[in-house]
C-alpha positions in Angstrom: -33.0 -15.8 31.8 -33.5 -14.2 35.1 -36.9 -13.0 36.3 -37.3 -10.2 38.7 -40.1 -8.8 40.8 -39.8 -5.2 39.8 -40.5 -2.1 41.9 -43.1 0.3 40.5 -41.5 2.1 37.6 -42.0 5.7 36.4 -42.8 6.0 32.7 -39.6 5.7 30.6 -40.4 9.0 29.1 -39.8 10.6 32.5 -36.7 8.6 33.3 -35.0 8.8 29.9 -36.7 11.7 28.2 -37.9 9.3 25.4 -41.1 9.4 23.4 -43.0 6.2 23.9 -43.7 4.3 20.7 -47.2 3.2 19.8 -48.3 0.4 17.6 -48.7 2.6 14.5 -45.2 4.0 15.1 -43.7 0.5 15.3 -43.2 -0.2 11.7 -41.5 3.1 11.0 -39.2 2.5 14.0 -38.3 -0.9 12.6 -37.5 0.5 9.3 -35.2 3.0 11.0 -33.1 0.1 12.2 -34.1 0.1 15.9 -33.6 -2.6 18.5 -35.1 -4.1 21.6 -34.0 -4.7 25.2 -34.6 -8.4 25.9 -35.3 -9.1 29.6 -36.6 -12.7 29.7 -37.0 -15.9 27.8 -39.6 -18.5 28.7 -40.1 -22.1 27.5 -43.8 -22.0 26.8 -46.5 -19.6 25.7 -48.6 -19.8 28.8 -45.7 -18.6 31.0 -44.8 -16.0 28.5 -48.3 -14.5 28.6 -48.3 -14.5 32.3 -45.0 -12.7 32.5 -46.1 -10.2 29.9 -49.2 -9.4 32.0 -47.0 -8.9 35.0 -44.4 -6.7 33.3 -47.1 -4.7 31.6 -48.1 -3.4 35.0 -44.7 -1.9 35.7 -43.0 -1.2 32.5 -43.7 0.6 29.3 -43.1 -0.7 25.8 -43.5 -4.4 26.8 -43.5 -6.7 23.8 -43.6 -10.5 23.4 -42.1 -12.5 20.6 -41.8 -16.1 19.6 -38.1 -17.1 19.1 -39.0 -19.9 16.7 -37.3 -22.6 18.8 -40.0 -23.2 21.4 -39.0 -20.2 23.6 -40.7 -16.9 23.9 -38.9 -13.6 24.6 -40.1 -10.6 26.7 -38.6 -7.4 25.4 -38.8 -3.6 25.7 -38.9 -1.4 22.7 -38.3 -0.8 19.9 -35.7 2.0 20.5 -32.9 3.4 18.5 -29.5 1.8 19.2 -28.4 4.7 21.4 -31.7 4.9 23.3 -31.7 1.2 23.8 -28.2 1.3 25.4 -29.4 4.1 27.7 -32.5 2.1 28.7 -30.4 -0.9 29.3 -27.9 0.9 31.5 -30.3 2.9 33.5 -32.9 0.2 34.3 -30.2 -2.4 34.9 -28.2 -0.1 37.2 -31.4 0.7 39.2 -32.2 -3.0 39.5 -35.5 -2.7 37.6 -34.6 -5.2 35.0 -32.4 -8.3 35.3 -28.7 -7.7 35.2 -28.3 -10.2 32.3 -30.7 -8.2 30.0 -29.2 -7.3 26.7 -29.8 -5.7 23.3 -31.7 -7.9 20.8 -32.2 -7.4 17.1 -35.6 -7.7 15.5 -34.3 -10.4 13.1 -33.8 -12.7 16.1 -37.6 -12.8 16.7 -39.8 -15.1 14.6 -43.2 -13.7 15.4 -44.7 -11.0 17.6 -47.2 -12.4 20.1 -47.9 -9.2 22.1 -49.4 -6.8 21.4 -51.2 -8.9 18.8 -50.9 -7.7 15.3 -53.7 -9.6 13.7 -57.3 -8.4 13.4 -59.8 -10.1 15.7 -61.5 -13.2 14.4 -65.0 -12.7 12.9 -67.8 -13.6 15.2 -69.4 -17.0 14.6 -72.1 -17.1 11.9 -75.7 -17.3 13.1 -77.2 -20.8 13.3 -78.6 -22.1 10.0 -76.4 -19.8 7.8 -73.2 -20.4 6.0 -70.1 -19.9 8.0 -68.8 -16.4 7.7 -65.4 -16.0 6.0 -62.9 -14.6 8.4 -61.1 -11.5 7.5 -57.5 -12.1 6.4 -54.9 -10.9 8.9 -52.8 -8.1 7.5 -49.4 -9.1 6.3 -46.6 -8.3 8.6 -43.4 -7.4 6.9 -40.4 -9.4 7.9 -38.3 -7.4 10.4 -35.1 -6.2 8.7 -31.9 -7.3 10.4 -29.4 -4.7 11.4 -26.2 -4.9 9.3 -23.4 -6.4 11.2 -20.6 -4.0 12.2 -17.2 -3.7 10.7 -14.2 -4.1 13.1 -13.9 -0.3 13.4 -17.7 0.0 14.2 -17.4 -2.9 16.6 -14.5 -1.1 18.4 -16.5 2.1 18.6 -19.6 0.4 20.1 -17.3 -1.6 22.4 -15.9 1.7 23.7 -19.3 2.7 25.0 -19.5 -0.3 27.3 -19.4 0.3 31.1 -16.9 -1.4 33.3 -19.6 -3.8 34.5 -20.5 -4.7 30.9 -16.9 -5.4 30.1 -16.5 -7.6 33.2 -19.6 -9.5 32.2 -18.2 -10.2 28.7 -15.0 -11.6 30.3 -17.1 -13.7 32.7 -19.2 -15.1 29.8 -16.0 -15.9 27.9 -14.6 -17.7 30.9 -17.9 -19.7 31.1 -17.6 -20.5 27.4 -14.2 -22.1 28.2 -12.0 -19.8 26.1 -10.8 -17.3 28.8 -9.0 -17.9 32.1 -7.6 -14.5 32.9 -8.6 -11.9 35.4 -12.0 -10.3 35.4 -10.7 -6.7 35.1 -12.6 -5.1 32.3 -9.4 -4.7 30.4 -9.4 -6.1 26.9 -5.8 -7.1 26.5 -4.2 -9.8 24.5 -5.7 -12.6 26.6 -9.2 -11.3 26.2 -8.8 -10.6 22.5 -7.5 -14.2 22.0 -10.5 -15.5 23.9 -12.9 -13.4 21.8 -11.3 -14.8 18.6 -11.6 -18.3 19.9 -15.3 -17.8 20.7 -15.9 -16.3 17.3 -14.2 -19.3 15.6 -16.2 -21.7 17.7 -19.5 -20.0 16.7 -18.9 -19.6 13.0 -17.8 -16.0 13.0 -14.7 -14.4 11.5 -12.1 -14.5 14.3 -11.3 -10.8 14.4 -10.8 -10.7 18.2 -13.3 -7.8 18.5 -17.0 -8.8 19.2 -19.7 -6.9 17.3 -22.8 -5.8 19.1 -24.7 -8.8 17.8 -21.9 -11.2 18.8 -21.8 -9.8 22.3 -25.5 -10.3 22.6 -25.1 -13.8 21.2 -22.4 -14.6 23.8 -24.4 -13.2 26.7 -27.5 -15.1 25.4 -25.6 -18.4 25.5 -24.3 -17.5 29.0 -27.7 -16.8 30.4 -29.6 -19.6 28.6 -28.5 -22.1 31.2 -30.7 -20.4 33.8 -33.9 -20.7 31.7 -36.5 -22.8 33.4 -35.4 -22.1 36.9 -37.8 -19.2 37.3 -35.1 -17.0 38.9 -36.9 -14.1 40.5 -36.2 -11.5 43.2 -38.2 -12.4 46.3 -38.4 -10.6 49.6 -39.0 -12.7 52.7 -40.2 -10.0 55.0 -40.3 -12.2 58.1 -36.8 -13.5 57.6 -35.6 -10.0 56.6 -33.9 -11.2 53.4 -34.4 -10.3 49.7 -32.6 -12.3 47.0 -33.0 -14.0 43.7 -34.5 -17.4 44.1 -35.2 -20.2 41.7 -38.9 -20.1 42.2 -39.5 -22.3 39.2 -38.1 -25.3 41.2 -38.6 -24.4 44.9 -41.5 -22.9 46.8 -42.0 -21.6 50.4 -42.9 -24.4 52.8 -42.5 -23.3 56.4 -40.6 -21.3 59.1 -38.7 -23.2 61.8 -36.3 -20.9 63.6 -33.7 -20.0 62.6 -34.6 -21.2 59.1 -37.1 -20.4 56.3 -37.6 -23.5 54.2 -38.2 -23.4 50.4 -38.7 -27.0 49.3 -38.9 -28.7 45.8 -41.9 -27.8 43.8 -41.3 -30.2 41.0 -39.0 -33.1 39.9 -35.7 -31.3 40.6 -34.5 -32.3 44.0 -33.3 -28.8 45.1 -33.8 -26.9 48.3 -33.2 -23.4 49.5 -33.1 -22.5 53.2 -32.8 -19.0 54.5 -30.9 -18.3 57.8 -32.2 -15.6 60.0 -31.7 -15.2 63.7 -30.4 -12.8 66.4 -27.0 -13.6 67.9 -23.4 -12.9 68.4 -20.1 -14.4 67.3 -20.7 -17.4 69.6 -24.1 -18.0 68.0 -22.5 -17.7 64.5 -19.8 -20.2 65.4 -22.3 -22.6 66.9 -24.4 -22.4 63.7 -21.3 -23.2 61.7 -20.7 -26.3 63.7 -24.3 -27.5 63.7 -24.7 -27.1 59.9 -21.8 -29.5 59.4 -23.6 -32.3 61.3 -26.7 -32.1 59.0 -27.6 -34.8 56.5 -28.0 -32.2 53.7 -24.4 -31.0 54.2 -21.9 -33.7 52.9 -18.7 -33.9 54.8 -16.3 -33.6 51.8 -15.7 -30.0 50.6 -14.0 -26.8 51.7 -14.9 -24.9 54.9 -14.0 -21.3 55.8 -14.9 -19.4 59.0 -13.9 -15.8 59.8 -14.7 -13.7 62.8 -18.0 -12.6 61.4 -18.9 -15.0 58.6 -18.6 -18.5 57.3 -18.9 -20.5 54.1 -19.4 -24.3 53.8 -19.5 -26.4 50.7 -20.3 -30.1 50.9 -20.1 -32.5 48.0 -21.3 -36.0 47.6 -22.3 -38.3 44.7 -25.9 -37.1 45.2 -25.9 -33.4 46.1 -23.7 -30.3 46.4 -24.6 -28.0 49.3 -23.5 -24.4 49.7 -24.1 -22.6 53.1 -23.0 -19.1 54.0 -24.0 -16.6 56.7 -22.6 -13.4 58.2 -23.1 -11.4 61.4 -24.1 -7.8 61.2 -25.6 -5.6 63.9 -26.5 -8.6 66.1 -28.3 -10.4 63.3 -27.1 -13.6 61.5 -28.4 -14.0 58.0 -27.5 -16.2 55.1 -28.8 -19.1 53.1 -28.2 -22.8 52.2 -28.6 -24.0 48.6 -28.9 -27.8 48.2 -28.5 -28.8 44.5 -28.3 -32.2 42.7 -24.8 -33.3 41.8 -23.8 -33.4 38.1 -25.3 -30.0 37.3 -22.3 -27.9 38.2 -22.5 -25.2 35.5 -26.1 -24.3 36.3 -25.6 -24.5 40.0 -22.5 -22.2 39.8 -24.4 -19.6 37.8 -27.4 -19.8 40.0 -25.2 -19.4 43.2 -23.4 -16.4 41.7 -26.8 -14.7 41.0 -28.1 -15.5 44.5 -24.9 -14.2 46.2 -24.9 -11.0 44.1 -28.5 -10.3 44.9 -28.5 -11.2 48.6 -29.8 -8.2 50.5 -30.6 -7.7 54.2 -33.9 -6.1 55.0 -35.4 -5.1 58.3 -36.6 -8.0 60.5 -35.3 -11.3 61.8 -37.1 -14.6 62.5 -38.2 -14.8 66.1 -36.7 -17.6 68.1 -40.1 -19.3 68.5 -41.0 -19.4 64.8 -42.3 -22.9 64.0 -42.2 -23.9 67.7 -45.1 -26.3 67.2 -43.3 -28.3 64.5 -42.2 -31.9 65.0 -39.3 -32.5 67.4 -36.8 -35.3 67.4 -33.3 -36.0 68.7 -32.4 -36.6 65.0 -33.6 -33.2 63.9 -32.2 -29.7 64.3 -34.8 -27.0 63.6 -36.5 -29.5 61.2 -33.2 -30.6 59.5 -32.1 -34.2 59.8 -28.7 -34.8 61.5 -26.2 -36.8 59.5 -26.4 -40.4 60.5 -24.1 -43.3 59.9 -25.2 -46.2 57.7 -24.9 -48.5 60.7 -23.5 -48.5 64.2 -21.9 -51.5 65.8 -19.6 -52.2 68.8 -15.9 -52.9 69.2 -13.2 -53.1 72.0 -9.9 -51.5 72.6 -7.1 -54.1 72.3 -3.9 -52.0 72.3 -2.4 -48.9 73.9 -2.2 -47.1 70.5 -6.0 -47.2 70.2 -6.4 -50.3 68.0 -9.9 -51.7 68.0 -11.2 -55.2 67.4 -14.6 -55.5 65.8 -16.5 -57.5 63.2 -15.6 -57.3 59.5 -19.3 -57.0 58.7 -19.4 -53.8 60.9 -17.0 -52.0 58.5 -17.8 -53.5 55.1 -19.0 -51.2 52.4 -18.2 -48.0 54.4 -16.9 -44.8 52.9 -15.2 -44.1 56.2 -15.2 -45.6 59.7 -15.1 -43.9 63.1 -15.0 -45.0 66.7 -16.2 -43.0 69.7 -18.7 -43.0 72.6 -21.8 -41.8 70.8 -21.4 -38.3 72.4 -18.7 -37.2 70.0 -18.0 -37.2 66.3 -15.8 -40.2 66.6 -12.1 -40.7 65.7 -11.4 -41.7 62.1 -10.1 -45.3 61.7 -8.5 -47.3 59.0 -9.1 -51.0 58.4 -5.7 -52.6 59.2 -6.7 -56.3 58.8 -9.6 -58.6 58.3 -9.9 -62.4 58.9 -12.5 -64.2 56.8 -12.2 -67.3 58.9 -13.4 -65.6 62.1 -15.2 -62.6 60.6 -13.0 -60.2 62.6 -11.5 -56.8 61.6 -8.7 -54.8 63.2 -9.0 -51.0 63.1 -6.2 -48.6 63.7 -6.6 -44.9 64.4 -5.6 -42.4 61.6 -4.2 -40.2 64.4 -2.6 -41.7 67.5 -4.9 -41.9 70.5 -4.7 -43.2 74.1 -7.7 -45.2 75.3 -8.7 -45.2 78.9 -8.2 -48.9 79.2 -7.4 -52.0 77.1 -9.2 -55.3 77.2 -7.2 -58.3 78.7 -7.8 -61.5 76.9 -8.6 -64.7 78.8 -6.1 -67.5 78.3 -8.9 -70.1 78.4 -12.6 -70.3 77.9 -14.8 -70.0 81.1 -16.7 -73.0 82.4 -20.1 -73.8 80.8 -23.0 -72.2 82.7 -20.7 -69.6 84.2 -21.9 -66.0 84.3 -20.8 -63.7 81.4 -21.2 -59.9 80.8 -21.8 -58.3 77.4 -21.1 -54.7 76.7 -22.3 -53.0 73.5 -23.9 -50.0 71.9 -27.3 -51.7 71.6 -29.0 -48.7 70.2 -26.2 -47.8 67.7 -25.1 -44.6 69.4 -28.5 -43.2 70.5 -27.2 -43.5 74.1 -24.0 -42.0 75.1 -22.5 -45.1 76.7 -22.6 -48.8 76.1 -25.3 -51.0 77.6 -24.2 -53.9 79.9 -26.1 -57.1 80.0 -25.7 -60.3 82.0 -26.1 -63.8 80.7 -24.5 -67.3 80.8 -22.1 -69.3 78.7 -24.3 -72.1 77.2 -21.5 -74.0 75.4 -17.9 -73.6 74.2 -18.8 -74.8 70.7 -21.3 -73.8 68.0 -24.6 -75.6 67.4 -22.9 -78.0 65.0 -19.8 -78.5 67.2 -17.7 -75.7 65.6 -14.5 -74.9 67.4 -13.6 -71.3 68.2 -17.2 -70.3 68.7 -19.0 -69.9 72.1 -22.8 -70.1 72.4 -24.3 -67.6 74.8 -27.6 -67.4 76.6 -28.3 -63.7 76.5 -30.6 -61.1 74.8 -28.9 -58.9 72.2 -29.7 -56.2 69.7 -28.0 -55.5 66.3 -25.9 -52.7 67.7 -24.3 -55.1 70.2 -22.5 -57.0 67.4 -18.8 -56.7 67.8 -19.2 -56.0 71.5 -16.9 -57.6 74.1 -17.9 -60.5 76.3 -16.3 -60.7 79.8 -16.2 -63.3 82.5 -16.7 -62.3 86.2 -13.0 -61.2 86.5 -13.2 -58.8 83.6 -11.2 -61.0 81.2 -12.3 -60.8 77.6 -13.7 -64.2 76.7 -15.3 -63.5 73.4 -16.6 -60.9 70.8 -20.3 -61.1 69.9 -21.0 -62.1 66.3 -23.8 -60.8 64.2 -26.9 -62.9 63.6 -26.6 -64.9 60.3 -29.1 -64.4 57.5 -31.0 -67.7 57.5 -34.4 -69.1 57.0 -34.0 -70.8 60.4 -35.3 -68.8 63.3 -33.4 -69.6 66.6 -35.0 -69.3 70.0 -34.9 -65.9 71.6 -31.7 -65.4 73.7 -29.4 -67.5 71.6 -26.2 -65.7 70.6 -22.7 -66.5 69.6 -19.2 -65.1 70.2 -15.7 -65.6 68.7 -13.8 -67.5 71.4 -10.7 -65.9 73.2 -8.1 -68.1 71.5 -9.3 -67.0 68.1 -9.2 -63.4 69.2 -5.6 -63.8 70.3 -4.5 -65.5 67.1 -6.2 -62.7 65.0 -4.3 -60.0 66.9 -1.0 -61.8 66.8 -1.3 -62.3 63.1 -2.1 -58.6 62.6 1.0 -57.4 64.5 -0.7 -56.7 67.8 0.5 -58.3 71.0 -2.6 -59.3 73.0 -2.7 -58.4 76.7 -3.3 -61.6 78.7 -5.6 -61.5 81.7 -3.9 -62.2 85.0 -6.4 -61.6 87.7 -8.5 -64.4 89.1 -10.7 -62.6 91.7 -14.2 -61.7 90.6 -15.0 -58.0 90.2 -18.0 -56.3 91.9 -20.9 -55.6 89.4 -20.1 -51.9 89.6 -16.4 -52.5 88.9 -17.1 -54.9 86.1 -19.6 -52.4 84.5 -17.1 -49.6 84.7 -14.3 -51.7 83.1 -16.7 -52.9 80.3 -17.7 -49.3 79.5 -14.1 -48.1 79.5 -12.9 -50.6 76.8 -16.1 -50.7 74.7 -16.4 -48.3 71.7 -19.1 -47.4 69.2 -18.0 -48.4 65.6 -19.8 -46.3 63.0 -19.9 -46.9 59.3 -20.5 -43.8 57.2 -21.4 -43.4 53.5 
């Protein structure tokens, strides 16, 4: 059940005109058929006692009970049924108790733990004497259960519900899986059928009208899913935001503008990030774009952006992330909730509670908050940018944007993109692979027009001739491919394999799949990836798929290779420019 940090409260007698009950009055009140307002349930006695101590400082009539199932209830009362309803409505409307508080019957409680009903234990006997016999605790009569209501009585009590309470019942019925109509507070045929279905599922007579006890049982089920999250209202004065937060699973960590970080405090891998900054619409739109590049925001899921607000939901097999923010009065405020996948019911309920309680308060994070924190090109205000699983190289081979690369560069990828490293990359589909050569042909999902297309040499260059390798050596960290010079060491592999060229050139993993050119700019090979082997080759030994194999792969995949025709060597600058125009970064994403 939700926990709130409550504002100082006037005595209930002043608010409601009630006479506060004392312990001697309690038994008489119980015999009169009175009830309680339950405001919280906790999974262990230590937390319950701590909560009781806190609530006792702000509320009157605070009681604690064991529920007999390992949980402990915090309640107010006892009150008559009419007074309890008034207490519930007034305190809940004023935000002084959680909105999911409800009427509870004494029979639901197994044992009162506060205030204690037993006499204090006798002091220990003096040394050397027989142990004193402790006084027996006075017997506490079992609390009588209120008689359940007849259908007519249930309808009369139902008629006293507010619109918000009627809406809440429909929401709870929807959560229970028996109602899928509008949340309109109108109890028509659909709502009555849902009530009857819920009654049937829970062992009650399916009358279609919930009694007071059944309504409390339904709401108790609905709210039990939040137990253990430590949901409490918290005001972050520096960020200028007050909202309900799951403080049982996250705790404040740091400020790093424009964010306030609440990181996991236990085993549950959850995270809450408050958004707070000055800005205008351009700032809001920029934030919307930046959030979608972050590792914590999966790419799959709906996005919505309006003129003054946005919402993002990203889903993956690991997490579900919800981000929202809005612009008011030159201030952008919102939050990001990162929650483990597979816990959708609890995440949905928590998110609803957070959204309903989100309140702007004075103040906004200064732009230099957390300015001394770690900086990195992979971080945005302390949040890691989404990165591909690996980045390799490729080359344009057709005017429609087809790219030739290595099959190993795109194996095991959820999606594949090609680009320059300065953009998000264009999505590609794997059109063909060739196990014999280890090549893969990629085609764009949407038609594109590359600046230039590689021209394939009709024969291998002479051994010891100069070659040029272009590739994204640092897997996209740089915005353009690196160009390296080397020599052709042999037109065969180390064991005499045909279709493989041996190069004398220094390479890095990101260069794999990159084009190899001769001095005229003709494509004479595609750099292969180093093989996993126990044999360590000398530094500078690399291999490339020979041009004839490249041409055969393209022809077999329905692409007409462009043959090289020029014979005059290019200047180093011209060769570098051509290599950079046809070389692309191939990125493999989860």
